[in-house]
N, C-alpha and C positions, 0 to 999 in steps of 0.2 A: 564472495564471488562478485565480480564486476560485470557490467553490461557487456564489455568487450569479450569476456570469457563466455557469457551466455550466447552471444552472437556466434562465436567460434564453434561452440558445441552444437548449436542448432544447425549451422551450416554443414558441419561434418555429418550429423545424423540425417539430414534431408538431402544432401547433395546440391543444395542451392548455393549461390555465391554469397559471400559475406555482405556485399552491397544490397542484395535482395533481402537477406535476413535482417539487416539493419533497418531497412524501410519497413518491414513487417513489425519488428519490435517497437520502433518509434511510433508507428500507427496504433499499435496495441496500447502502449502507455498513454498516448494522446487521447485515445478513446476512453480509457479509465479516468483520466484527469477530467475530461469534459463532462462525463456522466456524474462524477462525484461533485464537481462544481455546480451542476444543475440539481444537486441533492437527490440523485438516484443511486441506490445501492447496486452493486454488481455481484452476481452469484455465479461461481464457477464450480459446478458439481464435481465432487471428488477432490477438489483442491482447497477451496475456501471462498470467503466473501470479503469484498472491499465494502466497508460500511462507513457511515457517518455517525460519529458519536457527539452528542451535545454535552458541553460542559457548562454548568450553571455559573452565574456570577458568584464571586467569593471575595472575601476580605483577606488581604495578605499583610504581613508585617515586615518592614525593613528594620531588622534588629540594630544594625550599626547606626542608623539615623533616628531610631525610636519613633518611626512614623508608620501609619497604616495607609494602605491604598486599596482601591477596589479593582479587581480584575474582571473585566466585562465577560458576559456569557459569550461563548464561541463554539464553533463546530470544528471537529478534527477528523481527518480520514483515519481509518483503522483497518487492520486485516484480521479476520477471524478464520483460522484454519478449519477445514471440514473434519468431522469426527473420524472418517476413514484415514485422513492424512495424519491426524494425531495418533491414531492406533498404529500406523506404520512406523511413526517415529518412536513409539514406546517399544515396539518389537525389535528394533535394531540394537 
């Protein structure tokens, strides 16, 4: 599903214009990005959590050149679905 399809569905369900829904969706995504960049997790009860996962530094190998390189430690955004959401997916 694309962002355009989400906007169309929300607009149809709420009776709002697509322009208004687009502004709301963009603000929602911007808020999530801003909070994750400031290292703050986001919890949406019944849906899931947007969390930051830390990846430790590791050594990797380039087999074709027979060299090793170090991949620096870094943080990645991740989504963890709520238990109730997982249960709904299993029951379908």
